C-alpha atoms as one frame of an Amber mdcrd trajectory, in Angstrom:
protein
  86.764  23.959 150.427  90.212  24.439 151.915  90.788  26.074 155.255  93.239
  28.959 155.353  96.176  26.848 156.533  95.630  24.246 153.828  95.375  26.959
 151.186  98.633  28.619 152.251 100.481  25.290 152.333  99.115  24.010 149.025
  99.591  27.263 147.112 103.149  27.502 148.435 103.974  23.942 147.329 102.401
  24.581 143.910 104.376  27.799 143.483 107.710  26.268 144.534 107.155  23.148
 142.350 108.593  19.860 143.619 109.965  21.318 146.813 112.610  19.557 148.852
 110.720  18.590 151.990 111.821  20.696 154.924 109.153  21.311 157.534 111.078
  24.152 159.125 111.278  25.983 155.793 107.594  25.370 155.170 106.735  26.810
 158.569 109.032  29.794 158.085 107.915  30.698 154.571 104.179  30.252 155.192
 104.340  31.792 158.695 102.445  28.869 160.146 103.615  27.016 163.243 105.491
  23.772 162.776 102.829  21.924 164.770 100.048  23.227 162.534 102.066  22.422
 159.413 102.474  18.833 160.561  98.759  18.557 161.346  97.583  20.012 158.037
 100.136  18.101 155.959  98.817  14.864 157.379  95.310  15.895 156.371  96.457
  16.911 152.887  98.282  13.618 152.410  95.197  11.679 153.489  93.147  13.570
 150.927  95.841  12.848 148.339  96.379  16.568 147.745 100.129  16.283 148.276
 102.653  13.489 147.918 106.121  13.078 149.392 108.557  10.902 147.483 112.297
  10.676 148.139 112.132  13.795 150.284 110.417  15.800 147.539 106.974  17.213
 148.291 104.716  18.022 145.388 101.105  18.856 144.777  98.923  16.219 143.118
  96.231  16.657 140.472  93.664  16.430 143.294  95.499  19.200 145.088  95.446
  21.383 141.987  91.714  20.769 141.641  91.206  21.876 145.250  93.025  25.168
 144.510  91.022  25.912 141.374  88.212  27.828 143.171  90.871  30.281 144.369
  92.491  30.852 140.980  92.518  34.486 139.878  91.261  34.791 136.324  90.508
  38.486 135.941  92.280  41.815 136.433  91.310  45.452 136.018  94.081  48.027
 135.659  93.343  51.706 136.158  95.408  53.832 133.797  93.352  56.920 132.974
  95.440  59.574 134.730  97.825  62.154 133.294 101.018  61.836 135.346 101.837
  65.548 135.337 104.908  65.179 137.579 106.473  62.948 134.930 106.523  65.668
 132.281 108.042  65.850 129.717 108.000  62.027 129.507 104.180  62.116 129.591
 103.791  64.881 127.025 102.685  62.436 124.340 101.724  59.350 126.349 100.167
  58.348 129.673 102.534  57.545 132.528 101.982  53.741 132.397 103.134  53.759
 128.760 106.443  55.451 129.547 109.432  53.176 128.906 111.908  52.466 131.688
 115.057  50.716 130.501 113.307  49.499 127.380 110.061  48.299 128.967 106.816
  50.184 129.435 105.801  50.585 133.080 102.482  48.803 132.593 104.164  45.855
 130.881 105.773  44.829 134.169 102.283  44.171 135.522 100.924  42.607 132.359
 103.830  40.170 132.079 103.423  39.136 135.724  99.714  38.509 135.188 100.147
  36.582 131.962 102.799  34.349 133.551 100.133  33.345 136.083  97.566  32.570
 133.419  95.566  35.784 133.819  94.500  37.043 130.402  91.046  38.488 131.132
  92.514  41.952 131.639  90.741  45.281 131.269  92.605  48.584 131.156  90.681
  51.771 131.897  92.289  54.547 129.872  91.848  58.312 129.607  94.701  60.711
 128.872  96.265  60.014 125.457  94.122  56.888 125.394  95.060  55.910 121.851
  98.601  55.127 123.030  97.311  52.027 124.819  96.508  50.528 121.429 100.246
  49.881 121.093  99.875  47.118 123.688  97.517  45.075 121.540 100.312  43.748
 119.365 101.915  41.980 122.321  98.724  41.453 124.353  95.869  41.033 121.813
  93.477  39.813 124.529  93.402  43.157 126.361  90.080  44.966 126.736  90.334
  48.753 126.639  87.637  50.898 128.271  87.586  54.694 127.950  87.155  57.080
 130.864  86.689  60.472 129.266  85.884  61.971 132.688  89.392  61.316 134.028
  90.297  65.016 134.115  87.077  66.082 135.869  86.776  63.374 138.547  88.990
  61.243 140.777  89.799  57.599 140.074  86.468  56.339 141.433  85.120  57.305
 138.000  87.400  54.693 136.437  85.958  51.821 138.476  82.473  53.096 137.676
  83.279  52.714 133.968  83.846  48.983 134.535  81.396  48.398 137.381  79.806
  45.475 135.531  83.200  43.739 135.349  83.827  43.897 139.102  82.781  40.330
 139.808  83.948  36.834 140.549  87.196  37.765 142.308  89.614  40.212 140.656
  92.930  41.954 140.831  92.351  45.702 140.890  95.578  47.577 140.196  96.964
  50.995 139.420  98.699  51.057 136.049 101.709  53.190 136.949 103.532  50.749
 139.245 106.840  49.415 137.965 107.066  45.857 139.280 110.572  44.571 139.876
 109.434  41.337 141.549 106.733  39.641 139.435 105.955  37.293 142.341 103.802
  40.030 143.874 101.177  38.780 141.414 100.130  35.280 142.422  97.981  32.653
 140.756  95.745  31.982 143.751  94.117  34.236 146.342  92.097  33.315 149.429
  90.836  36.621 150.813  90.623  40.305 149.926  93.969  42.006 150.403  96.136
  44.961 149.470  99.869  44.928 148.905 101.907  46.834 151.500 105.442  47.185
 152.817 106.197  47.854 156.475 107.430  51.313 157.490 108.345  52.881 160.785
 107.175  56.203 159.360 105.866  57.517 156.065 104.262  60.638 154.629 102.606
  58.601 151.879  99.281  56.748 151.886  99.410  53.938 154.434  97.457  51.815
 156.879  97.827  49.909 160.114  96.683  46.411 161.036  94.253  45.497 163.808
  93.417  41.829 164.451  94.738  40.952 161.005  92.790  43.535 159.026  93.523
  46.962 157.562  92.561  50.001 159.634  93.580  53.657 159.865  94.035  54.290
 156.146  95.416  57.797 155.709  98.235  59.881 154.295 101.134  59.920 156.745
 101.514  57.378 159.513 103.918  55.578 161.848 104.457  51.853 162.503 102.391
  51.118 159.441 102.320  49.656 155.942 102.825  51.733 152.833  99.876  51.355
 150.502 100.606  49.956 147.032  97.931  50.008 144.365  97.767  46.258 143.836
  94.783  44.612 145.471  92.635  41.500 145.236  88.919  41.337 146.026  86.910
  38.156 146.529  83.668  37.500 144.679  81.629  38.430 147.781  83.536  41.669
 148.250  83.124  42.489 144.554  79.353  42.461 145.108  79.740  44.857 148.031
  82.083  47.117 146.080  79.641  47.463 143.189  76.899  48.513 145.594  79.015
  50.812 147.781  80.818  52.532 144.915  77.526  53.152 143.094  75.918  54.686
 146.177  78.903  56.844 147.146  79.480  58.013 143.567  76.024  59.592 143.491
  76.518  61.559 146.715  77.707  65.137 146.940  81.472  64.995 146.423  81.364
  61.299 145.576  83.073  61.813 142.244  86.102  63.423 143.898  87.395  60.515
 145.975  89.824  57.657 145.480  88.066  54.340 144.928  89.836  52.682 147.878
  88.464  55.280 150.300  85.109  53.499 150.057  86.129  50.030 151.367  88.890
  51.338 153.648  87.116  54.325 155.247  83.593  55.293 154.184  82.159  51.748
 154.229  84.942  50.002 156.139  82.445  48.110 158.314  81.497  46.059 155.241
  84.995  44.687 154.618  87.793  42.758 156.333  90.795  43.445 154.120  94.191
  41.920 154.852  97.645  43.232 154.010  99.746  41.103 151.682 103.232  42.045
 152.704 105.952  42.814 150.182 109.361  44.438 150.221 109.858  48.068 149.210
 112.185  46.874 146.463 109.431  44.741 144.887 107.639  47.743 143.407 108.957
  51.077 142.257 106.598  54.016 142.425 108.074  56.488 139.962 106.506  59.700
 141.213 108.331  62.342 139.186 110.721  62.926 136.305 113.769  63.060 138.576
 113.054  59.527 139.825 112.522  58.395 136.227 115.872  59.879 135.168 117.544
  58.168 138.129 116.254  54.775 136.984 116.828  55.274 133.270 119.776  57.442
 132.264 118.255  58.051 128.837 115.999  60.650 130.467 118.820  62.430 132.282
 119.512  64.761 129.336 116.113  66.425 129.881 116.600  66.937 133.587
């Protein structure tokens, strides 16, 4: 198994592909000290996980094999909701199926996943569920699961519909995020994490960091990270999630909560979730029709 430093270095080299060797850039981009980079690179070279030739550093077949246990192979996308603030665009289709400049919102996620070799993808659907069938022409491997309780419960009901699929390490994502930087989806993951962008102040859902892990998840915060609905959960945490979700769901009021409230608040002692930092421009949360019309002028005539 790789230690965390080796994983970050190897996955970075694999992603950049035949990188011009520059130890300062490696240290800067991986956020690891130069001294530690030098130490771990020596170890990786000795193991024949990386090779440096004519000032080009590249990952070897042995290195790729060492990353394989961390490869993400499965994703679950939650897309059962209505999207009432996007009316009239959602009158005949769910929000993730709304087109923005010629591309459905959910396709930005699907394309990013497919480009990283992730094709075991399940979409949980509810409102106007038949519209998701349109995706099968381009993505015939998709699995579609119905949540007919979407209008009577919160989104924890959607994860309960696929509880048996929460295993082995997965991406768990909200379907209505318009991804402008596909690199927010990566091929390899080391630990459970949630995507977030730093904010001095926000009135949206957010969290702070304490000793490297997410704390203080709530709506409205300062010196914090905005919460984005793209997360990864390790195989061990998937086991915990199945148990904790199932128990909470059966309690009084358990059907009325967001799924992430369980690992981030109600059972937070069972998890050590990291933030995977992104830029605000990497993901667009289109919250209402006005924002949609701002992004795509074709909708402006209805505003």
